[in-house]
LOSE-867760 format. One line per 2 residues: number of its first residue (from 1); their letters; for each residue x, y, z of C-alpha. Coordinates in steps of 0.001 Angstrom, whole numbers, plus 500000, padded with zeros to 6 digits. Each point is the difference from the previous one (the first is absolute). Layout:
<recs>
NUM) a) X Y Z ~ ... .
</recs>
This chain:
<recs>
1) mr) 496544 483700 486750 ~ 498726 498772 503359 .
3) tr) 498302 502218 502580 ~ 500425 499533 503731 .
5) st) 498132 502270 502413 ~ 501352 501190 503354 .
7) tp) 497314 502613 500595 ~ 497079 499889 502458 .
9) ts) 496930 498165 498765 ~ 497744 502913 501071 .
11) pa) 502028 503197 499581 ~ 498711 503311 501278 .
13) ps) 497930 502079 497573 ~ 501571 502891 498094 .
15) rl) 499480 502062 496873 ~ 503689 500706 499514 .
17) ar) 500565 497913 496888 ~ 499768 501878 496725 .
19) se) 498801 496808 498335 ~ 497814 497298 501507 .
21) qg) 500675 497720 497051 ~ 502993 497751 499432 .
23) pt) 502674 500755 497388 ~ 499029 499914 496354 .
25) vt) 500554 496538 498534 ~ 502341 500064 497028 .
27) ta) 500673 497413 497345 ~ 503438 498508 499406 .
29) ae) 500563 502478 497135 ~ 499064 502947 502256 .
31) ra) 502119 499197 503042 ~ 501387 503128 501635 .
33) vl) 502360 500684 502894 ~ 500520 503380 501694 .
35) lv) 503496 500784 501315 ~ 500515 502365 502961 .
37) vh) 503675 500847 500471 ~ 502118 501802 502588 .
39) vk) 502128 501705 497355 ~ 502560 501271 502542 .
41) rp) 500617 496540 501443 ~ 503217 498503 498560 .
43) ga) 499175 497189 497593 ~ 496234 500547 500023 .
45) ta) 499723 501521 496536 ~ 502317 497396 498438 .
47) aa) 498032 497148 501594 ~ 496685 501528 498890 .
49) re) 501275 500484 496445 ~ 501247 496414 499854 .
51) la) 496677 498564 501174 ~ 498058 502322 497684 .
53) er) 501993 498912 496968 ~ 499490 496310 500830 .
55) lv) 496264 500419 500445 ~ 499597 502074 496828 .
57) as) 501969 497415 498016 ~ 497457 497392 501131 .
59) gv) 497002 502080 498967 ~ 499084 501563 503346 .
61) sv) 499230 503734 499977 ~ 502106 501925 502507 .
63) rv) 498842 503303 501482 ~ 502192 502578 501717 .
65) ld) 499095 503283 501704 ~ 500825 503192 498131 .
67) ge) 502231 501297 502780 ~ 502141 496849 499884 .
69) aa) 500029 499113 496294 ~ 503156 501929 499058 .
71) di) 502031 498406 502805 ~ 498808 496470 499182 .
73) gc) 500684 500447 496290 ~ 497938 497149 498567 .
75) vd) 498948 501314 496580 ~ 497271 497378 499576 .
77) aa) 498180 500811 503244 ~ 496718 501912 500040 .
79) vl) 500341 503262 501944 ~ 496987 500815 502179 .
81) pd) 499100 503082 502056 ~ 500915 499658 503667 .
83) dl) 496494 499554 501385 ~ 498122 497275 501844 .
85) da) 498487 498615 496791 ~ 503392 498826 498725 .
87) av) 499318 496380 501019 ~ 496526 499732 498429 .
89) ga) 499886 496693 498114 ~ 503546 499039 501060 .
91) el) 500781 496432 501023 ~ 502721 501078 502452 .
93) vv) 501659 503030 501532 ~ 503747 499434 500491 .
95) af) 501886 502289 502400 ~ 503794 500422 499773 .
97) gg) 501574 501425 503163 ~ 499532 499393 503697 .
99) dg) 496875 499642 502094 ~ 499323 503730 499613 .
101) tl) 499731 499575 496232 ~ 497674 497050 500468 .
103) lr) 497808 502052 502330 ~ 499868 502710 497325 .
105) at) 499035 497374 497435 ~ 497068 498873 502157 .
107) ey) 498361 503334 499194 ~ 499738 498915 496354 .
109) ar) 499262 496317 500656 ~ 497360 500277 502731 .
111) pq) 497230 501853 498102 ~ 500003 497277 497311 .
113) rt) 500749 497100 502382 ~ 503036 499305 497809 .
115) pl) 502614 497595 501429 ~ 503250 501687 501008 .
117) lg) 503517 498551 499705 ~ 503011 501619 501671 .
119) vn) 503563 499702 498680 ~ 502234 500892 502937 .
121) lg) 502869 502432 499516 ~ 499807 501425 503521 .
123) hv) 501403 498868 503331 ~ 497582 497649 501777 .
125) gf) 497242 500014 497394 ~ 497525 497967 502046 .
127) la) 497104 500397 497577 ~ 501970 499366 496819 .
129) ea) 500049 496518 498560 ~ 502669 500004 497284 .
131) dp) 503516 501366 499649 ~ 501948 501209 496944 .
133) is) 502184 496908 499729 ~ 496904 497830 499479 .
135) ld) 498432 502045 497182 ~ 500208 497014 497617 .
137) dt) 497871 497947 502371 ~ 497711 502962 500750 .
139) aa) 499326 500641 496308 ~ 499371 496315 499349 .
141) ki) 497495 499756 502858 ~ 498164 503144 498888 .
143) la) 499751 498738 496427 ~ 498771 496574 501142 .
145) gd) 497622 501446 502620 ~ 501844 497789 502476 .
147) ye) 499502 501932 503223 ~ 497715 500251 502989 .
149) ve) 498033 503084 500995 ~ 499760 500555 503727 .
151) er) 497314 502357 501286 ~ 501289 502104 502900 .
153) qs) 497863 501814 502539 ~ 499999 503790 499704 .
155) ld) 498743 502822 502225 ~ 497257 502556 499383 .
157) vr) 500177 503231 501992 ~ 497660 502939 500402 .
159) vf) 500636 503293 501797 ~ 497183 501945 501623 .
161) rg) 500152 503667 500980 ~ 497105 501487 501914 .
163) ga) 497980 496891 499208 ~ 500462 500333 496216 .
165) ev) 502167 497674 497925 ~ 502915 501969 498521 .
167) vr) 502425 497281 498836 ~ 499632 496488 498633 .
169) dw) 503079 497925 499107 ~ 501506 496506 500184 .
171) al) 503302 498201 500606 ~ 501673 496661 499386 .
173) nd) 502608 500216 502778 ~ 498860 502540 502550 .
175) vs) 498249 503178 500988 ~ 502039 502099 502426 .
177) ve) 499297 503114 502035 ~ 503148 502004 500737 .
179) kd) 500570 503190 501988 ~ 500830 503131 498015 .
181) sr) 502223 501653 502590 ~ 503289 498593 501231 .
183) eh) 499564 501891 503261 ~ 496500 498777 500856 .
185) mv) 498257 496663 500268 ~ 496657 499294 498389 .
187) nl) 497244 499010 502426 ~ 497865 497124 498729 .
189) il) 497264 497785 501338 ~ 499601 496523 498519 .
191) ei) 496591 498416 499576 ~ 499328 496384 499012 .
193) dg) 496516 498938 498897 ~ 498357 503105 501391 .
195) rp) 501636 499855 503444 ~ 502925 502158 501226 .
197) ls) 503143 498011 500794 ~ 502733 502438 501019 .
199) rw) 501247 503564 499664 ~ 503608 500706 499068 .
201) gc) 502348 502902 499656 ~ 502270 498630 497272 .
203) dg) 501908 500578 496799 ~ 497214 498260 498101 .
205) lv) 498329 496690 499282 ~ 500093 497396 497224 .
207) ca) 497070 497855 498912 ~ 501286 497245 497720 .
209) tp) 498954 496929 498062 ~ 501836 496675 500349 .
211) tg) 501780 500926 496753 ~ 501135 503246 501616 .
213) st) 501092 498322 503217 ~ 503571 499772 498664 .
215) ay) 500108 503703 499072 ~ 499379 503081 502180 .
217) af) 498138 498011 502678 ~ 503014 497698 500363 .
219) sa) 502356 502967 500421 ~ 497680 501385 502690 .
221) gg) 500203 496738 501985 ~ 497002 498144 498614 .
223) pv) 499815 496232 499386 ~ 500622 498199 496728 .
225) vw) 496684 498558 498833 ~ 499769 497311 497321 .
227) ps) 498114 501304 496907 ~ 497452 497178 500241 .
229) vq) 498863 501290 503413 ~ 496972 502290 499907 .
231) al) 500565 502864 502445 ~ 500557 503705 500512 .
233) lv) 503105 501192 501862 ~ 500111 503105 502182 .
235) vp) 503471 501172 501061 ~ 500544 503212 502019 .
237) is) 503202 501930 499283 ~ 501989 501143 503052 .
239) ah) 496913 500268 502193 ~ 500372 501426 503522 .
241) al) 497801 497477 501800 ~ 500272 496776 501976 .
243) fa) 497611 498242 497615 ~ 501468 500650 496563 .
245) rp) 500508 496568 498504 ~ 499307 498915 496416 .
247) lv) 496493 498631 499508 ~ 498660 497388 497586 .
249) vs) 496252 500302 499485 ~ 497326 498311 497928 .
251) pa) 499805 500792 496267 ~ 496301 500720 500604 .
253) st) 500854 502720 502533 ~ 499884 503742 499494 .
255) va) 503071 501815 501278 ~ 499327 503666 500750 .
257) ie) 502534 502663 500938 ~ 499030 503420 501327 .
259) it) 502278 502995 500452 ~ 498937 501131 503421 .
261) da) 501122 503597 500494 ~ 500209 503286 498174 .
263) as) 503799 500164 500242 ~ 500674 496781 498085 .
265) aa) 500846 500096 496301 ~ 500787 496892 497990 .
267) tm) 500146 498487 496527 ~ 498478 496763 498739 .
269) fc) 502108 497921 497619 ~ 498579 497206 497844 .
271) dg) 502813 497581 499112 ~ 502396 502876 500669 .
273) rr) 498968 501525 496655 ~ 496693 501828 500168 .
275) th) 499836 502616 502752 ~ 497071 501777 501645 .
277) pl) 500311 502726 502680 ~ 498076 499363 503199 .
279) gp) 498611 502676 502268 ~ 498863 500147 503625 .
281) hd) 497186 497569 500833 ~ 500178 498218 496602 .
283) rl) 498878 496383 500071 ~ 501393 497141 497868 .
285) ei) 498120 496749 499449 ~ 501975 497062 498577 .
287) va) 498554 496666 498881 ~ 501131 497034 497914 .
289) gr) 499841 501103 496388 ~ 497293 498956 497610 .
291) ep) 502436 499736 497078 ~ 502952 497613 500468 .
293) ir) 503353 500586 498330 ~ 500885 497156 497633 .
295) lv) 503703 499081 500219 ~ 501647 497628 497538 .
297) rl) 501995 497120 501418 ~ 502452 498190 497718 .
299) rt) 501204 497652 502733 ~ 498243 498105 502749 .
301) ap) 502595 500483 502751 ~ 498471 500095 503504 .
303) ft) 499854 503385 501725 ~ 502470 498651 502582 .
305) dr) 502600 499603 497258 ~ 499323 503530 498775 .
307) lv) 500631 501353 503507 ~ 503269 498095 500285 .
309) dk) 501109 501182 496566 ~ 498997 503672 500302 .
311) fq) 501306 500510 503553 ~ 502954 497598 499662 .
313) lp) 498896 498162 503139 ~ 502424 497475 501563 .
315) vq) 498653 496466 499519 ~ 503276 498059 500049 .
317) gw) 499749 496814 502029 ~ 496383 499275 499112 .
319) sg) 499579 496241 499873 ~ 496500 499786 498553 .
321) r) 499106 498562 496621 .
</recs>
């Protein structure tokens, strides 16, 4: 296993991580892999069962979550309670589904700093590395430890209400603020590094990592940012203002968002999964995360090739090497 970092060299401080230590080191006889499966995704349970059986046959312990065990049906797998300690001591977390399943799996992998591998059974599947038709190769690489681990920048976010901290969370892709009412905009003011930048009446705002630049931020009109770039993205959603362009700021910056009036109600989403209601005059502070997310890479294809493949971009006629 080879580790390659794409996170800032001096990330912002945070106490979000449940564990400040790395994953427990296991011997060859104690190797363990946790499977996280979208059991309603066609083919996900069959692919997970196939990989589990191959790993178990080679002496690797396979763990599954108790809410998914019956659907997966691997009799030799260890069934664990569905809590954030499920990946303690595991060598890998393997997610079967789309990017949403992989984002769910980060909640088990991140506290232990366990590398995370996605097997794509979704549509675009930008974060996933493997696909079901390559399970032979995937199993062989896992067994041989023949993969790279890429550390991806995350986000840490805190919410303050009346000057007191009321929420602390994190995200791999993005933190978004979205209006609660279809009939009314949410009024926000954006602050960068302690200075106000602009005030918007809008549907919301997305703050994303380079990893998340191809997700919600992309749909909202933000740029695609290569994962090796260290930056924070700020993308307003349907803002009623002349200056409402996507912003790319330093990874050392603090992005703050304030809800500016008593009539605005909104919700904060972390990776579209964990939600927190926001009230009038709440303040969010977002910084580059202290804990990176460790993604497994089985191939060394350039990010350009991944873009072309995932978005089916037209490159016919290219005469380069």
